C-alpha positions as a printed NumPy array, in Angstrom:
array([[ 13.176,  47.856,  30.176],
       [ 12.88 ,  44.039,  30.02 ],
       [ 10.26 ,  42.547,  32.278],
       [ 10.087,  39.285,  34.219],
       [  6.705,  38.149,  35.469],
       [  5.317,  41.625,  34.821],
       [  8.212,  43.306,  36.658],
       [ 11.259,  44.928,  34.998],
       [ 14.147,  42.491,  35.439],
       [ 16.486,  45.239,  36.639],
       [ 14.557,  45.25 ,  39.926],
       [ 15.084,  41.546,  40.641],
       [ 17.964,  41.109,  43.086],
       [ 19.988,  38.009,  42.221],
       [ 22.779,  36.625,  44.385],
       [ 26.106,  36.016,  42.668],
       [ 26.192,  32.545,  44.214],
       [ 24.762,  29.767,  42.056],
       [ 23.356,  27.889,  45.065],
       [ 21.629,  30.922,  46.546],
       [ 18.619,  30.577,  48.853],
       [ 16.037,  31.183,  46.102],
       [ 17.639,  28.635,  43.78 ],
       [ 17.842,  26.048,  46.571],
       [ 14.141,  26.546,  47.268],
       [ 13.032,  26.192,  43.65 ],
       [ 15.338,  23.178,  43.322],
       [ 13.561,  21.506,  46.256],
       [ 10.136,  22.552,  44.948],
       [ 10.825,  21.107,  41.502],
       [ 12.197,  17.887,  42.99 ],
       [  9.099,  17.378,  45.142],
       [  6.76 ,  18.142,  42.233],
       [  8.628,  15.82 ,  39.882],
       [  8.669,  12.963,  42.407],
       [  4.923,  13.373,  42.934],
       [  4.301,  13.368,  39.191],
       [  6.51 ,  10.334,  38.633],
       [  4.734,   8.406,  41.392],
       [  1.354,   9.012,  39.794],
       [  2.514,   8.627,  36.195],
       [  4.222,   5.288,  36.738],
       [  1.274,   3.618,  38.493],
       [ -1.987,   5.234,  37.378],
       [ -2.337,   3.238,  34.111],
       [ -2.333,   0.059,  36.215],
       [ -4.81 ,   1.643,  38.643],
       [ -7.215,   2.324,  35.781],
       [ -7.063,  -1.367,  34.841],
       [ -7.611,  -2.388,  38.477],
       [-10.748,  -0.222,  38.541],
       [-12.103,  -2.111,  35.531],
       [-10.691,  -0.074,  32.672],
       [ -8.914,  -1.59 ,  29.702],
       [ -5.273,  -1.2  ,  28.653],
       [ -6.457,   0.804,  25.659],
       [ -8.301,   3.217,  27.975],
       [ -5.149,   3.598,  30.04 ],
       [ -3.22 ,   4.381,  26.854],
       [ -5.79 ,   6.907,  25.675],
       [ -5.664,   8.576,  29.104],
       [ -1.891,   8.963,  28.865],
       [ -2.14 ,  10.328,  25.339],
       [ -4.795,  12.862,  26.316],
       [ -2.705,  13.975,  29.3  ],
       [  0.203,  14.688,  26.97 ],
       [ -2.134,  16.544,  24.603],
       [ -3.563,  18.634,  27.446],
       [ -0.063,  19.58 ,  28.597],
       [  1.02 ,  20.383,  25.041],
       [ -1.99 ,  22.571,  24.237],
       [ -1.815,  24.505,  27.499],
       [  1.943,  25.181,  27.576],
       [  1.975,  28.202,  25.216],
       [ -0.728,  29.934,  27.249],
       [  0.949,  28.961,  30.516],
       [  4.192,  30.527,  29.299],
       [  2.358,  33.697,  28.37 ],
       [  0.77 ,  33.952,  31.814],
       [  4.169,  33.377,  33.443],
       [  5.52 ,  36.381,  31.572],
       [  2.572,  38.69 ,  32.234],
       [  1.131,  37.691,  35.619],
       [  4.099,  36.107,  37.38 ],
       [  5.711,  32.733,  37.92 ],
       [  4.615,  31.907,  41.457],
       [  0.901,  32.242,  40.748],
       [  1.229,  29.758,  37.871],
       [  3.098,  27.256,  40.06 ],
       [  0.497,  27.536,  42.831],
       [ -2.346,  27.035,  40.35 ],
       [ -0.603,  24.02 ,  38.811],
       [ -0.052,  22.406,  42.211],
       [ -3.721,  22.853,  43.143],
       [ -4.826,  21.299,  39.84 ],
       [ -2.52 ,  18.325,  40.364],
       [ -3.669,  17.922,  43.971],
       [ -7.332,  17.919,  42.941],
       [ -6.681,  14.896,  40.743],
       [ -4.761,  13.098,  43.482],
       [ -7.657,  13.653,  45.905],
       [-10.076,  12.173,  43.366],
       [ -7.874,   9.084,  43.002],
       [ -8.054,   8.504,  46.76 ],
       [-11.796,   9.049,  47.121],
       [-13.262,   7.783,  43.854],
       [-13.454,   4.31 ,  42.328],
       [-15.02 ,   5.548,  39.095],
       [-12.648,   4.822,  36.223],
       [-14.009,   7.599,  33.996],
       [-13.704,  10.229,  36.73 ],
       [-10.124,   9.115,  37.381],
       [ -9.326,   9.35 ,  33.662],
       [-10.918,  12.798,  33.371],
       [ -8.923,  14.227,  36.28 ],
       [ -5.739,  12.647,  34.945],
       [ -6.198,  14.603,  31.731],
       [ -6.793,  17.75 ,  33.825],
       [ -3.522,  17.022,  35.601],
       [ -1.813,  17.511,  32.245],
       [ -2.605,  21.215,  32.588],
       [ -1.203,  21.198,  36.123],
       [  1.998,  19.516,  34.952],
       [  2.407,  22.114,  32.2  ],
       [  1.956,  24.931,  34.735],
       [  4.382,  23.539,  37.299],
       [  7.178,  22.517,  34.92 ],
       [  7.078,  25.715,  32.856],
       [  6.889,  28.065,  35.841],
       [  9.515,  26.243,  37.907],
       [ 12.012,  26.289,  35.058],
       [ 11.394,  29.992,  34.547],
       [ 11.822,  30.77 ,  38.251],
       [ 15.136,  28.915,  38.229],
       [ 16.338,  31.107,  35.352],
       [ 15.194,  34.259,  37.159],
       [ 17.101,  33.582,  40.385],
       [ 20.365,  32.333,  38.872],
       [ 23.291,  34.742,  38.369],
       [ 23.769,  35.588,  34.695],
       [ 27.347,  34.297,  34.628],
       [ 26.276,  30.893,  35.971],
       [ 22.935,  30.644,  34.153],
       [ 23.811,  27.765,  31.825],
       [ 25.489,  25.736,  34.567],
       [ 22.599,  26.405,  36.933],
       [ 20.024,  25.199,  34.425],
       [ 22.045,  22.003,  33.984],
       [ 21.99 ,  21.433,  37.74 ],
       [ 18.278,  22.242,  37.815],
       [ 17.712,  19.393,  35.35 ],
       [ 18.823,  17.002,  38.083],
       [ 15.43 ,  17.532,  39.729],
       [ 13.758,  15.559,  36.933],
       [ 16.495,  12.921,  36.754],
       [ 16.409,  12.238,  40.484],
       [ 12.614,  12.045,  40.436],
       [ 12.71 ,   9.486,  37.617],
       [ 14.808,   7.246,  39.853],
       [ 13.002,   7.861,  43.139],
       [  9.352,   8.352,  42.139],
       [  8.44 ,   4.991,  40.546],
       [ 10.423,   2.992,  43.118],
       [  8.785,   4.87 ,  46.009],
       [  5.33 ,   4.405,  44.486],
       [  5.794,   0.655,  44.125],
       [  7.112,   0.3  ,  47.678],
       [  3.984,   2.028,  49.029],
       [  1.563,  -0.157,  47.067],
       [  1.646,  -3.043,  49.532],
       [ -1.057,  -5.614,  48.91 ],
       [ -2.293,  -3.748,  45.859],
       [ -3.576,  -0.815,  47.966],
       [ -3.002,   2.475,  46.132],
       [ -4.201,   4.998,  48.754],
       [ -0.883,   5.312,  50.668],
       [  0.957,   6.015,  47.421],
       [ -1.573,   8.679,  46.398],
       [ -1.376,  10.217,  49.87 ],
       [  2.435,  10.499,  49.809],
       [  2.296,  11.977,  46.298],
       [ -0.188,  14.564,  47.537],
       [  1.936,  15.362,  50.604],
       [  4.946,  15.996,  48.353],
       [  2.892,  18.533,  46.395],
       [  1.643,  20.163,  49.612],
       [  5.23 ,  20.504,  50.833],
       [  6.143,  22.132,  47.509],
       [  3.185,  24.498,  47.924],
       [  4.357,  25.554,  51.387],
       [  7.871,  26.281,  50.128],
       [  6.734,  28.179,  47.018],
       [  4.79 ,  30.566,  49.272],
       [  8.125,  31.624,  50.838],
       [  9.618,  32.503,  47.438],
       [  8.982,  36.255,  47.287],
       [ 11.52 ,  37.61 ,  44.808],
       [  8.761,  38.766,  42.42 ],
       [  6.928,  40.621,  45.193],
       [ 10.128,  42.313,  46.377],
       [ 11.024,  43.314,  42.814],
       [  7.541,  44.74 ,  42.291],
       [  7.824,  46.802,  45.472],
       [ 11.195,  48.19 ,  44.365],
       [  9.727,  48.98 ,  40.95 ],
       [  6.742,  50.831,  42.419],
       [  9.052,  52.834,  44.677],
       [ 11.243,  53.724,  41.704],
       [  8.206,  54.914,  39.716],
       [  7.181,  57.223,  42.545],
       [ 10.665,  58.705,  42.725],
       [ 11.021,  59.112,  38.928],
       [  7.522,  59.819,  37.523],
       [  8.918,  61.926,  34.689],
       [ 10.816,  58.93 ,  33.305],
       [  7.626,  56.965,  32.79 ],
       [  5.709,  59.885,  31.385],
       [  8.373,  60.369,  28.726],
       [  9.286,  56.804,  27.805],
       [  6.055,  54.952,  28.371],
       [  8.049,  52.249,  30.089],
       [  5.166,  51.398,  32.334],
       [  3.099,  50.183,  29.41 ],
       [  5.874,  47.961,  28.159],
       [  6.814,  49.935,  25.049],
       [  5.654,  48.792,  21.609],
       [  2.041,  47.711,  21.258],
       [  1.632,  43.956,  21.198],
       [ -0.953,  44.194,  18.431],
       [  1.962,  44.714,  16.026],
       [  3.46 ,  41.343,  16.989],
       [  2.017,  38.304,  15.145],
       [ -0.131,  36.126,  17.41 ],
       [  2.082,  33.05 ,  17.009],
       [  5.122,  34.943,  18.357],
       [  3.093,  36.244,  21.295],
       [  2.31 ,  32.648,  22.261],
       [  5.632,  31.05 ,  21.301],
       [  9.148,  32.506,  21.545],
       [ 10.883,  32.71 ,  18.172],
       [ 14.394,  33.18 ,  19.567],
       [ 14.41 ,  29.58 ,  20.847],
       [ 12.94 ,  28.005,  17.732],
       [ 16.279,  26.526,  16.585],
       [ 17.236,  24.647,  19.785],
       [ 13.59 ,  23.612,  20.19 ],
       [ 13.657,  22.028,  16.732],
       [ 16.708,  19.978,  17.742],
       [ 14.924,  18.997,  20.968],
       [ 11.92 ,  17.798,  18.972],
       [ 14.101,  15.336,  17.009],
       [ 15.937,  14.33 ,  20.18 ],
       [ 12.64 ,  13.623,  21.952],
       [ 11.403,  11.592,  18.995],
       [ 14.482,   9.383,  19.297],
       [ 14.116,   9.14 ,  23.081],
       [ 10.489,   8.06 ,  22.809],
       [ 11.553,   4.767,  21.237],
       [ 13.474,   3.921,  24.41 ],
       [ 10.879,   5.297,  26.812],
       [  7.919,   3.593,  25.137],
       [  9.213,   0.326,  23.718],
       [ 12.472,  -0.75 ,  25.345],
       [ 10.809,  -2.793,  28.154],
       [  8.501,  -4.705,  25.8  ],
       [ 11.412,  -5.302,  23.391],
       [ 13.58 ,  -6.699,  26.198],
       [ 10.763,  -8.898,  27.505],
       [ 10.118, -10.246,  24.011],
       [ 13.765, -11.407,  23.972],
       [ 13.404, -13.112,  27.352],
       [ 15.534, -10.516,  29.193],
       [ 14.428, -10.199,  32.814],
       [ 14.233,  -7.02 ,  34.878],
       [ 14.466,  -4.509,  32.011],
       [ 13.629,  -1.737,  34.484],
       [ 17.285,  -1.769,  35.509],
       [ 17.955,   0.041,  32.235],
       [ 16.264,   3.179,  33.6  ],
       [ 17.95 ,   2.914,  36.99 ],
       [ 21.404,   2.678,  35.452],
       [ 20.559,   5.461,  33.01 ],
       [ 19.432,   7.783,  35.809],
       [ 22.695,   7.298,  37.723],
       [ 24.766,   8.014,  34.601],
       [ 22.691,  11.105,  33.753],
       [ 23.209,  12.495,  37.262],
       [ 26.977,  12.205,  36.862],
       [ 27.087,  13.496,  33.283],
       [ 24.907,  16.542,  34.025],
       [ 27.275,  17.655,  36.777],
       [ 30.328,  17.178,  34.553],
       [ 28.694,  18.835,  31.53 ],
       [ 27.706,  21.929,  33.516],
       [ 31.396,  22.652,  34.117],
       [ 31.968,  22.922,  30.367],
       [ 29.298,  25.559,  29.804],
       [ 30.882,  28.872,  28.85 ],
       [ 34.252,  27.228,  28.259],
       [ 33.656,  25.334,  25.017],
       [ 31.544,  25.881,  21.912],
       [ 27.998,  24.534,  21.973],
       [ 28.687,  22.041,  19.176],
       [ 31.643,  20.596,  21.095],
       [ 29.038,  19.215,  23.505],
       [ 26.063,  18.668,  21.215],
       [ 27.658,  16.77 ,  18.331],
       [ 29.475,  14.124,  20.45 ],
       [ 26.515,  13.687,  22.825],
       [ 24.076,  13.129,  19.959],
       [ 26.539,  10.77 ,  18.286],
       [ 26.81 ,   8.764,  21.519],
       [ 23.018,   8.749,  21.827],
       [ 22.598,   7.436,  18.271],
       [ 25.19 ,   4.734,  19.01 ],
       [ 23.072,   3.628,  21.979],
       [ 20.   ,   3.342,  19.758],
       [ 21.827,   1.333,  17.1  ],
       [ 23.252,  -0.92 ,  19.809],
       [ 19.799,  -1.426,  21.322],
       [ 18.549,  -2.593,  17.918],
       [ 20.883,  -5.6  ,  18.315],
       [ 19.971,  -6.273,  21.953],
       [ 20.585,  -9.873,  23.048],
       [ 21.305, -10.051,  26.791],
       [ 20.908,  -8.3  ,  30.149],
       [ 24.592,  -7.301,  30.128],
       [ 24.125,  -5.765,  26.686],
       [ 21.083,  -3.888,  28.032],
       [ 23.069,  -2.322,  30.881],
       [ 25.911,  -1.322,  28.539],
       [ 23.35 ,   0.374,  26.295],
       [ 21.851,   2.157,  29.302],
       [ 25.244,   3.662,  30.178],
       [ 25.829,   4.842,  26.606],
       [ 22.282,   6.201,  26.412],
       [ 22.699,   8.037,  29.736],
       [ 25.909,   9.719,  28.575],
       [ 24.275,  10.963,  25.369],
       [ 21.011,  12.185,  26.87 ],
       [ 22.694,  13.483,  30.033],
       [ 24.819,  15.869,  27.975],
       [ 22.431,  16.804,  25.157],
       [ 19.279,  17.739,  27.092],
       [ 20.804,  20.215,  29.582],
       [ 22.714,  21.843,  26.721],
       [ 19.576,  22.539,  24.692],
       [ 17.714,  23.665,  27.812],
       [ 20.521,  26.066,  28.702],
       [ 20.51 ,  27.479,  25.162],
       [ 16.78 ,  28.166,  25.381],
       [ 17.003,  30.035,  28.667],
       [ 20.218,  31.903,  27.849],
       [ 19.113,  33.259,  24.471],
       [ 15.502,  34.117,  25.29 ],
       [ 14.653,  37.709,  26.285],
       [ 14.216,  37.93 ,  30.055],
       [ 10.648,  39.166,  29.659],
       [  9.863,  36.112,  27.483],
       [ 11.458,  33.337,  29.526],
       [  8.086,  31.818,  30.368],
       [  7.124,  31.6  ,  26.712],
       [ 10.602,  30.316,  25.862],
       [ 10.332,  27.473,  28.38 ],
       [  6.828,  26.702,  27.155],
       [  8.094,  26.535,  23.558],
       [ 10.918,  24.206,  24.608],
       [  8.698,  21.851,  26.606],
       [  6.02 ,  21.862,  23.901],
       [  8.653,  20.771,  21.366],
       [  9.675,  17.963,  23.699],
       [  6.036,  16.895,  24.164],
       [  5.448,  16.857,  20.409],
       [  8.6  ,  14.833,  19.851],
       [  7.674,  12.231,  22.47 ],
       [  4.112,  11.873,  21.177],
       [  4.969,  11.843,  17.474],
       [  7.89 ,   9.496,  18.023],
       [  5.856,   6.986,  20.025],
       [  3.223,   6.898,  17.281],
       [  5.809,   6.559,  14.499],
       [  7.884,   3.842,  16.166],
       [  4.716,   1.97 ,  17.152],
       [  3.625,   1.967,  13.506],
       [  7.046,   0.694,  12.424],
       [  6.963,  -2.06 ,  15.058],
       [  3.509,  -3.213,  13.987],
       [  3.81 ,  -2.942,  10.232],
       [  7.379,  -2.333,   9.002],
       [  9.748,  -4.769,  10.65 ],
       [  9.436,  -4.888,  14.433],
       [ 11.482,  -3.541,  17.323],
       [ 14.912,  -3.751,  15.741],
       [ 13.875,  -1.674,  12.728],
       [ 12.233,   0.878,  15.051],
       [ 15.421,   1.367,  17.077],
       [ 17.508,   1.664,  13.901],
       [ 15.036,   4.275,  12.616],
       [ 15.274,   6.178,  15.899],
       [ 19.068,   6.154,  15.524],
       [ 18.72 ,   7.631,  12.037],
       [ 16.43 ,  10.326,  13.49 ],
       [ 19.186,  11.184,  15.956],
       [ 21.722,  11.452,  13.135],
       [ 19.39 ,  13.938,  11.446],
       [ 19.455,  15.897,  14.719],
       [ 23.276,  15.942,  14.531],
       [ 23.223,  17.399,  11.028],
       [ 20.565,  19.933,  12.001],
       [ 22.532,  20.979,  15.109],
       [ 25.645,  21.638,  13.027],
       [ 23.685,  24.229,  11.033],
       [ 21.25 ,  25.831,  13.476],
       [ 23.286,  25.865,  16.722],
       [ 26.676,  26.918,  15.398],
       [ 26.263,  30.568,  16.379],
       [ 24.511,  29.991,  19.726],
       [ 26.896,  30.17 ,  22.681],
       [ 26.405,  28.623,  26.098]])
């Protein structure tokens, strides 16, 4: 019998409605957590400099945070599958809150940097567990569409978080911003404590075992079946069934990292003002595209969505390589939003849909780890190209080529995976 958070999935009661009460709650929880994380992430590098740190220290801090999240994700996914999702979310929120409290109370740059790296573990816990909870409480027939909607929590936070953080930093005072970020996490903590589907499923399971003891004596279902010692360690930590979509996500993230890391500095170097509008316009487009894309899930083949969306994304990158005006920048942001807004929820839905229910935590961890690796490796690669092999334009062209490779790879490895 497949298990979810240590409980056989057959004992989890799921409403047939997509927007059921449990899904609404995890949607709100994820939105609050993502807004809090975006508020801190968009301003803390500047805070480190204000405290006397250097830009290079701020960069190292961000890199170490990503590394901490990447290294902890596989173990976080494993704990989600064996100990439960809610406990991982609660732990992650407490870890993130501890860092936020330090930012308010301490003016020591090294202590701030150390707790920011620790927050990487908290981010890994919260994002992995929340995504897994969403998959648990969605009806099977609407799983892919629901995961696409769930992705809106990150998109909305990208738009709201940085803007809210900047509005609260009046006069260069950071404490109000840190306080609001912490309050958002506390609100998420309160709501997650009301999400009891795992507890209810466990109670039903225990009652069933009492009523049918002979079934467990004969089948050994209580122990989970086959001994895990026979499974290679790497496939206990990662989930092999989602390796193919995760590989596509890695290349997609590498391409995205060029935009996320270097688009503002490229635009500024060309004398284009207010490049941040690129991200605002992109977020709006992604919100619209995610809703429209979710309606296609289950109705068309996976490649009908993936190939065009990746092609559109690569077109945005090639167009950005020839950037010359603010109007051109906004046009590129719309094209970029269409491509990313369709491709990312599709790969995420594939990961959740094709993973065994008892391995959804590990599946999500594998997916997010691939994304982390792609962002980190891409930023390093494009930075090297910018410094030594031809500048920004060559970097964006190279990122476009990387996306084309993702198109070719998708045609081979995703052709038999249905949404």
